[in-house]
C-alpha positions in Angstrom: 106.9 117.9 58.7 104.7 115.3 58.1 101.8 114.6 60.8 103.9 111.3 61.6 107.4 111.2 62.3 109.2 107.9 61.0 112.7 107.2 62.0 114.0 104.4 59.6 110.4 102.5 59.1 109.4 103.1 62.3 105.9 105.3 62.5 106.7 107.1 66.0 103.1 108.8 66.3 102.4 112.6 66.0 104.8 114.8 67.4 104.3 115.3 71.0 104.9 119.4 70.2 101.8 119.0 68.1 99.8 117.4 70.8 97.2 119.7 73.1 97.5 118.9 76.4 94.6 116.3 76.9 96.3 114.6 74.0 99.6 114.5 75.3 97.9 112.9 78.7 96.5 110.2 77.1 99.7 109.7 75.0 101.4 109.0 78.1 98.8 106.8 79.9 98.7 104.5 76.7 102.8 104.4 76.4 102.8 104.0 80.5 100.3 101.2 80.1 102.0 99.6 77.5 105.4 99.5 78.9 105.8 96.6 80.9 104.5 94.3 78.0 106.8 95.6 75.2 109.5 95.3 77.8 109.1 91.7 78.7 107.4 90.6 75.5 108.7 93.2 72.5 111.4 92.8 69.9 114.4 94.7 70.2 113.1 97.4 67.8 109.3 97.9 69.5 111.4 98.5 73.1 113.9 101.0 71.0 110.8 102.8 69.5 109.1 102.6 72.9 111.7 104.4 74.4 112.3 107.1 71.8 108.5 108.0 72.2 108.2 107.6 75.8 111.5 109.8 76.4 109.6 112.6 73.5 105.9 112.4 75.2 107.6 112.6 79.3 110.2 115.7 77.8 107.2 117.2 76.1 105.2 117.3 79.6 108.3 118.1 81.5 108.8 121.1 79.1 105.1 122.6 79.2 105.1 121.8 83.7 108.4 123.2 84.6 106.4 123.5 87.8 104.7 120.6 88.4 104.2 119.2 92.0 106.2 117.1 93.5 105.6 115.0 96.2 108.3 115.0 98.7 108.1 111.4 99.3 109.1 111.3 95.4 112.2 112.8 96.5 115.7 111.7 97.8 115.9 113.2 101.0 112.2 112.2 101.7 112.7 108.7 100.7 115.9 108.8 103.2 113.7 110.2 106.0 111.1 107.5 105.2 113.8 104.6 105.6 115.0 106.8 109.1 111.2 106.8 110.5 110.8 103.0 109.3 114.2 101.8 111.0 114.1 103.8 114.2 110.6 102.7 115.0 111.3 98.9 114.2 114.5 97.9 113.6 115.4 97.2 109.5 112.7 94.3 109.1 109.3 95.8 108.5 106.1 94.4 110.4 104.4 91.5 109.2 101.4 93.9 108.9 103.1 96.1 106.9 104.8 93.6 104.2 103.7 93.7 100.8 101.7 91.2 100.1 101.8 89.9 96.4 103.4 89.0 93.8 107.0 90.0 95.8 105.6 90.4 99.2 105.0 87.0 101.8 105.1 83.8 100.3 106.9 84.6 97.5 109.6 82.7 96.1 112.8 82.5 98.3 110.8 82.6 101.5 109.9 79.3 103.4 105.8 78.8 104.3 104.9 80.9 107.4 108.2 83.5 107.0 107.1 87.0 107.1 
């Protein structure tokens, strides 16, 4: 196999199983950093290539790290516990101090002026 795999005319990079751990992490960081722009502005071919490359890199990471740490809050059960705790403490609507601020938080499109 060549240093670069090719599917059609799209070069997809070094086969993930040939990367050492540091190179694999660097590739993963790069592909995750470029994901949003590829989704928003890339051609269909670019998005397809990005999807395929990301899946191969992530698959290799998972193969090498089958017992990686999983944060309890990142599981379905942990998310349900958080939702139950939040709702039980203050009802279904978050308090103003805890409402995210920024693009999708207070003042986002759809909310009235001063609405929290």
